[in-house]
C-alpha positions in Angstrom: -6.4 38.7 60.3 -9.8 37.7 58.8 -11.0 34.2 59.1 -9.9 32.0 56.3 -7.0 34.1 55.3 -3.3 33.7 56.0 -0.1 35.0 54.8 0.5 31.8 52.7 -2.1 32.9 50.2 -5.0 30.5 51.2 -8.4 31.9 50.6 -11.8 30.2 51.1 -14.3 29.6 48.3 -16.6 32.1 49.9 -13.9 34.8 49.9 -13.1 33.9 46.2 -16.8 34.3 45.4 -16.7 37.8 46.9 -13.7 38.8 44.8 -15.2 40.3 41.6 -11.8 40.2 39.8 -11.3 36.5 40.5 -14.9 35.7 39.5 -14.4 37.6 36.2 -11.2 35.6 35.5 -13.0 32.4 36.5 -15.9 33.2 34.1 -13.4 33.9 31.3 -11.5 30.6 32.0 -14.8 28.7 32.0 -15.9 30.3 28.8 -12.5 29.5 27.2 -12.9 25.9 28.2 -16.3 25.5 26.9 -15.3 27.2 23.6 -12.2 24.9 23.4 -14.3 21.8 24.0 -16.9 23.0 21.4 -14.1 23.6 18.8 -12.7 20.1 19.5 -16.1 18.5 19.2 -16.5 20.3 15.9 -13.1 19.0 14.7 -14.0 15.5 15.9 -17.3 15.5 14.1 -15.7 16.8 10.9 -12.9 14.1 11.1 -15.3 11.4 11.9 -17.5 12.3 9.0 -14.6 12.3 6.6 -13.4 9.0 8.1 -16.8 7.4 7.6 -16.8 8.6 4.0 -13.3 7.2 3.5 -14.3 3.9 5.0 -17.3 3.8 2.8 -15.2 4.4 -0.2 -12.6 1.9 0.9 -15.3 -0.8 1.3 -16.8 0.0 -2.2 -13.3 -0.1 -3.7 -12.4 -3.3 -2.0 -15.6 -5.1 -3.2 -15.0 -3.8 -6.7 -11.4 -5.0 -6.7 -12.4 -8.5 -5.4 -15.2 -8.7 -8.0 -13.0 -7.6 -10.8 -10.4 -10.1 -9.8 -12.9 -12.9 -9.6 -14.4 -12.0 -13.0 -10.9 -11.9 -14.6 -9.8 -15.2 -13.2 -13.3 -16.8 -14.0 -13.0 -15.6 -17.5 -9.7 -17.3 -17.9 -10.9 -20.4 -16.2 -8.4 -20.1 -13.4 -10.7 -19.8 -10.3 -9.2 -23.0 -8.9 -5.6 -22.1 -9.6 -2.9 -21.1 -7.0 -2.5 -17.9 -9.0 -6.0 -16.9 -8.2 -5.6 -17.7 -4.5 -2.3 -15.7 -4.4 -3.9 -12.7 -6.2 -6.8 -12.7 -3.8 -4.5 -12.9 -0.8 -2.4 -10.0 -2.1 -5.6 -7.9 -2.7 -6.9 -8.7 0.7 -3.5 -7.8 2.3 -3.3 -4.6 0.4 -6.8 -3.5 1.4 -6.1 -4.6 5.0 -3.1 -2.3 5.1 -5.1 0.6 3.6 -7.7 0.2 6.4 -5.2 -0.1 9.1 -3.6 3.1 7.8 -7.0 4.9 8.0 -7.6 3.5 11.5 -4.1 4.6 12.7 -4.5 8.1 11.3 -7.9 8.4 13.1 -6.5 7.1 16.3 -3.6 9.5 16.2 -5.7 12.5 15.3 -8.2 11.7 18.1 -5.4 11.0 20.5 -3.8 14.3 19.7 -7.1 16.1 20.4 -7.2 14.4 23.8 -3.6 15.3 24.5 -4.3 18.9 23.4 -7.3 19.0 25.8 -5.2 17.6 28.6 -2.5 20.3 28.1 -5.2 23.0 27.9 -6.8 21.8 31.1 -3.4 21.7 32.9 -2.6 25.3 31.7 -5.9 26.4 32.9 -5.2 24.8 36.3 -2.0 26.9 36.5 -3.9 30.1 35.6 -6.7 29.4 38.1 -4.1 28.8 40.8 -2.4 32.1 40.0 -5.8 33.9 40.0 -6.5 32.4 43.5 -3.1 33.6 44.7 -3.7 37.0 43.3 -7.1 37.1 45.1 -5.5 36.1 48.3 -2.9 38.8 47.8 -5.6 41.4 47.2 -7.4 40.3 50.3 -4.2 40.4 52.3 -3.5 43.9 51.0 -7.0 45.0 51.8 -6.7 43.8 55.4 -2.9 44.7 55.8 -1.9 41.1 56.3 
């Protein structure tokens, strides 16, 4: 039996490096991982760009709503009234909820991408293990082990 081989399917890194089929599989897996990460980064960039635009729009709309409300209550001489305070609190609460919804959606999207990458990595680990087992089996068959 060659050094580093056994009937249990163990194979050294040196032996794996000498197995062209395994090295081809490993190269394809490595490329698939790089491609997957690139695709995820592209998706993250697109989402973060849209999120930034949405937050900018949110901030613009919030400032406009507050200004409109102030002007409305000032025009009616009600800036010191409880109604003005209630209206401002309601507006602030409404916009806080909108921002929280934006932030939650972003967090869920990015969390989903992280989960997807974790699942992809796990699946690749399984495929890599299978490829190593196949390489060990090829080596064992080659040496009649």
